C-alpha positions as CSV (number, residue, x, y, z in Angstrom):
1,M,-26.3,221.3,273.2
2,K,-23.3,223.1,274.8
3,S,-21.4,221.4,277.5
4,F,-21.9,222.5,281.0
5,Y,-18.4,224.1,281.0
6,Y,-18.6,225.7,277.6
7,G,-16.9,229.0,277.5
8,V,-14.5,228.3,280.3
9,K,-10.9,229.0,279.0
10,T,-8.0,227.2,280.7
11,K,-5.3,228.1,278.1
12,A,-3.4,230.1,280.7
13,R,-2.5,227.0,282.7
14,V,-1.8,223.4,282.1
15,L,-4.7,221.0,282.5
16,R,-4.5,218.5,285.3
17,V,-5.6,215.2,284.0
18,I,-6.5,211.9,285.6
19,F,-6.1,209.0,283.2
20,M,-8.1,205.8,283.6
21,G,-7.4,202.8,281.3
22,T,-6.2,199.3,281.3
23,P,-5.4,197.4,278.0
24,M,-2.9,198.2,275.3
25,F,-5.7,200.0,273.4
26,A,-5.4,202.8,275.9
27,V,-1.6,203.2,276.0
28,P,-1.2,205.5,272.9
29,T,-3.7,208.0,274.3
30,L,-1.9,208.2,277.7
31,A,1.4,208.5,275.9
32,R,0.1,211.4,273.7
33,I,-1.3,213.2,276.8
34,V,2.1,212.9,278.5
35,D,4.0,214.0,275.4
36,S,1.6,216.9,274.8
37,G,2.6,218.4,278.2
38,Y,-0.5,217.9,280.2
39,K,-0.1,217.3,283.9
40,V,-1.1,213.7,284.6
41,S,-1.8,213.8,288.4
42,A,-2.8,210.1,288.6
43,V,-3.3,207.0,286.5
44,Y,-6.0,204.5,287.4
45,S,-5.8,200.9,286.0
46,Q,-7.3,197.6,286.9
47,P,-5.3,195.5,289.4
48,P,-2.6,193.0,288.3
49,R,-4.1,189.7,287.1
50,R,-2.7,186.2,287.1
51,S,-2.1,185.0,283.5
52,G,0.2,182.7,281.5
53,R,1.3,179.2,282.2
54,G,2.9,180.2,285.5
55,M,-0.2,182.2,286.5
56,E,2.0,185.0,287.7
57,K,0.5,188.4,288.4
58,K,1.0,190.8,285.5
59,K,0.4,194.5,285.5
60,S,-1.8,195.9,282.8
61,P,-0.2,197.6,279.8
62,V,-1.4,201.0,281.0
63,H,0.1,200.3,284.5
64,Q,3.4,199.3,283.0
65,Y,3.6,202.4,280.8
66,A,2.7,204.7,283.6
67,E,5.4,203.3,285.9
68,K,8.0,203.7,283.2
69,A,6.8,207.3,282.7
70,G,7.1,208.0,286.5
71,L,3.4,208.5,286.9
72,P,1.5,207.6,290.2
73,V,-0.6,204.5,289.6
74,F,-3.7,203.4,291.5
75,T,-5.3,200.0,291.1
76,P,-8.5,199.8,293.2
77,T,-10.8,196.8,292.6
78,S,-13.8,199.1,292.8
79,L,-14.4,202.8,292.9
80,R,-17.4,202.5,295.2
81,S,-16.1,203.6,298.5
82,T,-15.8,206.9,300.4
83,E,-12.0,206.3,300.8
84,I,-11.5,206.0,297.1
85,E,-13.7,209.0,296.3
86,L,-11.7,211.2,298.7
87,Q,-8.4,209.9,297.3
88,F,-9.8,210.7,293.8
89,S,-10.8,214.2,294.7
90,D,-7.5,214.9,296.3
91,H,-5.9,214.8,292.8
92,M,-7.8,218.0,292.0
93,A,-8.2,217.1,288.4
94,D,-9.6,219.4,285.7
95,V,-10.6,216.5,283.6
96,V,-10.6,212.7,283.6
97,V,-9.8,210.8,280.4
98,V,-11.2,207.3,280.3
99,V,-10.1,204.7,277.7
100,A,-11.2,201.1,278.1
101,Y,-10.8,201.2,281.9
102,G,-13.2,198.4,282.7
103,L,-14.7,199.5,286.0
104,I,-17.9,201.4,286.6
105,L,-17.5,205.1,287.5
106,P,-20.0,206.0,290.2
107,R,-21.7,209.4,290.4
108,P,-19.2,211.0,292.9
109,I,-16.3,210.0,290.6
110,L,-18.0,211.4,287.5
111,K,-18.7,214.7,289.3
112,S,-15.3,215.0,290.9
113,P,-13.3,216.7,288.1
114,L,-14.0,220.3,287.2
115,F,-14.7,219.6,283.6
116,G,-16.1,216.1,283.8
117,C,-15.0,212.7,282.4
118,L,-14.2,212.3,278.7
119,N,-14.4,208.8,277.3
120,L,-12.9,207.5,274.1
121,H,-15.2,204.7,272.6
122,A,-14.4,202.7,269.6
123,S,-17.7,202.8,267.8
124,K,-20.2,205.1,266.1
125,L,-22.4,205.6,269.1
126,P,-25.2,204.8,269.8
127,R,-24.2,201.8,267.7
128,W,-22.2,199.2,269.7
129,R,-22.4,200.6,273.2
130,G,-20.6,198.2,275.6
131,A,-17.4,196.2,276.0
132,A,-16.6,194.7,272.6
133,P,-17.4,197.3,269.9
134,I,-14.6,196.4,267.5
135,Q,-15.3,192.7,267.5
136,R,-19.1,193.1,267.3
137,A,-18.8,195.6,264.4
138,I,-16.8,193.1,262.3
139,I,-18.9,190.1,263.2
140,A,-22.0,192.0,262.2
141,G,-20.4,192.8,258.8
142,D,-20.3,196.6,259.3
143,I,-18.4,198.4,256.6
144,E,-17.7,201.4,258.7
145,T,-17.1,202.3,262.4
146,A,-15.9,205.3,264.2
147,L,-14.1,206.7,267.2
148,T,-16.3,208.8,269.6
149,V,-15.3,211.1,272.4
150,M,-18.2,211.7,274.8
151,R,-18.8,213.1,278.3
152,M,-19.6,210.2,280.6
153,D,-22.8,210.0,282.5
154,E,-24.2,207.2,284.7
155,G,-25.4,205.1,281.7
156,L,-23.6,202.6,279.6
157,D,-21.9,204.7,276.9
158,T,-24.9,207.0,276.8
159,G,-23.3,210.4,277.3
160,P,-23.4,213.4,274.9
161,V,-20.8,213.3,272.1
162,C,-18.3,216.1,271.3
163,L,-16.1,214.5,268.6
164,R,-16.5,211.6,266.1
165,E,-14.2,210.3,263.4
166,S,-15.4,207.6,261.0
167,T,-13.2,204.9,259.5
168,P,-13.9,202.2,257.0
169,I,-13.7,198.5,257.8
170,G,-12.2,196.5,254.9
171,P,-13.7,193.2,253.8
172,N,-10.8,191.2,255.2
173,T,-9.9,193.5,258.2
174,T,-9.4,191.6,261.4
175,A,-10.3,192.8,264.9
176,G,-6.6,193.0,265.7
177,E,-5.9,195.2,262.8
178,L,-8.8,197.5,263.5
179,H,-7.9,197.7,267.2
180,N,-4.4,198.9,266.4
181,Q,-5.6,201.5,263.9
182,L,-8.3,202.9,266.2
183,S,-5.9,202.9,269.2
184,E,-3.5,205.2,267.4
185,S,-6.2,207.4,265.8
186,G,-8.1,207.6,269.1
187,A,-5.0,209.2,270.8
188,S,-5.1,212.0,268.2
189,L,-8.8,212.5,268.6
190,M,-8.6,212.8,272.4
191,I,-5.8,215.4,272.1
192,Q,-8.2,217.4,269.8
193,A,-10.8,217.2,272.5
194,L,-8.4,218.4,275.2
195,L,-7.3,221.3,273.1
196,A,-10.9,222.4,272.4
197,L,-11.5,222.1,276.2
198,Q,-8.6,224.5,276.9
199,L,-10.1,227.0,274.4
200,G,-13.5,226.7,275.8
201,S,-15.0,225.5,272.5
202,L,-15.9,221.9,273.3
203,E,-19.6,221.4,272.3
204,F,-21.7,218.3,273.0
205,K,-24.7,216.8,271.3
206,P,-27.0,214.2,272.9
207,Q,-27.0,210.7,271.5
208,S,-30.0,209.5,269.6
209,E,-31.9,206.7,271.3
210,E,-32.8,205.2,268.0
211,N,-30.9,202.3,266.4
212,V,-29.1,201.6,269.6
213,T,-27.1,198.3,269.6
214,Y,-25.0,196.7,272.4
215,A,-21.5,195.2,272.1
216,V,-21.7,192.6,274.8
217,K,-18.5,190.8,275.8
218,I,-17.5,187.9,273.7
219,E,-18.3,184.6,275.4
220,K,-16.3,181.4,275.0
221,S,-19.4,179.7,273.7
222,E,-19.4,182.0,270.7
223,T,-15.9,181.2,269.5
224,R,-16.5,177.7,268.0
225,L,-17.1,177.8,264.2
226,H,-20.5,176.7,262.8
227,F,-20.7,176.2,259.1
228,S,-24.5,176.2,259.0
229,K,-24.2,179.9,258.1
230,S,-23.4,181.8,254.9
231,A,-19.7,182.0,253.9
232,Q,-19.9,185.7,254.5
233,E,-21.1,185.2,258.1
234,V,-18.4,182.6,258.8
235,H,-15.7,184.9,257.3
236,N,-16.9,187.8,259.5
237,H,-16.9,185.6,262.5
238,I,-13.3,184.5,262.0
239,R,-11.9,188.0,261.4
240,G,-14.0,189.5,264.2
241,L,-12.3,187.1,266.7
242,S,-8.8,187.3,265.3
243,P,-6.3,187.2,266.8
244,S,-8.0,186.8,270.2
245,P,-9.9,184.8,271.4
246,S,-9.9,183.2,267.9
247,A,-12.5,181.2,266.1
248,W,-11.8,177.4,266.1
249,F,-12.9,174.0,265.1
250,I,-12.1,170.5,266.3
251,A,-10.1,168.3,263.9
252,P,-11.9,165.0,263.2
253,S,-11.2,162.2,265.6
254,T,-9.6,160.1,262.8
255,I,-6.8,162.6,262.7
256,S,-6.5,164.1,266.2
257,R,-8.7,165.9,268.6
258,D,-6.8,169.2,268.3
259,K,-8.5,172.5,268.6
260,I,-7.5,174.4,265.5
261,K,-7.8,178.1,265.5
262,V,-8.6,180.0,262.3
263,L,-7.0,183.4,262.2
264,R,-7.7,184.4,258.6
265,S,-10.0,183.2,255.9
266,E,-11.2,184.2,252.5
267,I,-14.5,183.7,250.6
268,V,-14.1,181.6,247.5
269,D,-16.2,180.3,244.6
270,G,-18.9,178.2,246.3
271,S,-20.4,176.5,243.2
272,D,-19.4,173.1,244.5
273,A,-20.4,173.9,248.0
274,Q,-24.1,173.6,247.3
275,L,-23.7,169.9,246.6
276,A,-22.1,169.1,250.0
277,P,-23.3,169.4,253.6
278,P,-22.1,172.5,255.5
279,G,-18.7,171.9,257.0
280,T,-17.5,169.6,254.3
281,I,-13.9,169.9,253.2
282,L,-14.1,170.4,249.4
283,D,-10.5,170.2,248.4
284,E,-6.9,169.7,249.7
285,R,-6.6,173.5,250.2
286,L,-9.1,173.5,253.1
287,T,-12.1,175.0,251.2
288,V,-15.1,174.5,253.4
289,A,-18.7,174.3,252.4
290,C,-21.1,176.7,254.2
291,T,-24.9,176.9,253.9
292,S,-24.4,179.5,251.2
293,G,-21.0,179.7,249.5
294,A,-17.6,178.5,250.8
295,I,-14.6,179.8,252.6
296,R,-10.9,178.8,252.7
297,F,-8.8,178.9,255.7
298,V,-5.8,181.2,255.1
299,Q,-4.0,181.2,258.5
300,L,-4.4,178.5,261.2
301,Q,-2.9,177.6,264.6
302,R,-2.8,174.3,266.3
303,S,-3.0,174.1,270.1
304,G,0.3,175.3,271.6
305,K,1.9,176.0,268.2
306,K,2.7,179.2,266.3
307,P,0.3,180.5,263.6
308,L,0.9,179.0,260.1
309,S,-0.1,180.0,256.6
310,L,-2.3,177.5,254.7
311,E,0.7,176.2,252.8
312,E,2.7,175.6,256.0
313,F,-0.2,174.0,257.7
314,I,-1.2,171.4,255.1
315,R,2.4,170.3,254.7
316,G,2.2,168.8,258.2
317,F,-1.5,168.4,258.9
318,I,-3.8,167.0,256.2
319,I,-7.5,167.0,256.5
320,P,-8.8,164.8,253.7
321,Q,-11.3,166.1,251.1
322,G,-14.8,165.0,252.1
323,T,-14.1,165.2,255.8
324,R,-17.0,167.0,257.6
325,L,-16.2,169.5,260.3
326,S,-18.9,169.6,262.9
């Protein structure tokens, strides 16, 4: 299916772009758009949020980059108002580029730019539509994901696709590592889309409605480790939540009640694990029995402390063999 603007050539002039994004994932795409010479008429980002121990308001990474680049920044709490719609249309954008913005774009916003809204999504759509595609793909044990550029419609990541680039997920890859990789690769893919748009050669294909999955936001209740799963499932859970928000367990009360985050793990020989209840520490190197197989913690972090390797951790914090982690 061709896009509704297929055949329109804009090579004779510079595209006017509105960029909409919030987290660090979106910054490389905005930077590449600026460096490629496109006219960024406005940047929209979520409003500053209170964070940190001092609960001071902090601007989003996209907001910070845009200000340093001298770009006009807008931070509405919602786009659902006539005032915002008029402000948006005043920018007279040819195209809107959306990367992890975090607010719903109502129909008038979607229809405002001449060539529509292009969204960069970090999954192989229609798999993992939604807010947490990178984390959900790793937790599910996917061995491949993709970057997808689509034209936005009023659904949740349901628009037609114009570009897709697959990437493997290694057996020990963390969400943080995959995030950084896709963030950089996604910037290049979006530039490809904008170049094709200028040449009038951007084509779209509707998404299949078969095998749709949803990447719902990670809830706090999901972050605690449960060893009543296979070693592979526990390992996937740890790397899918690393480095943030992190999987964790509570140290036994005989030691302390510290919440201990696990940032990296490895699957190990689980022959002894079948003789012990799930969650049992099998040796001094923090090998833990699971329902099927065993894992070893490789990088850990105590509350308020810096991340430590296994060797560093066990020098100052011993969990005896035979201890059972609930």
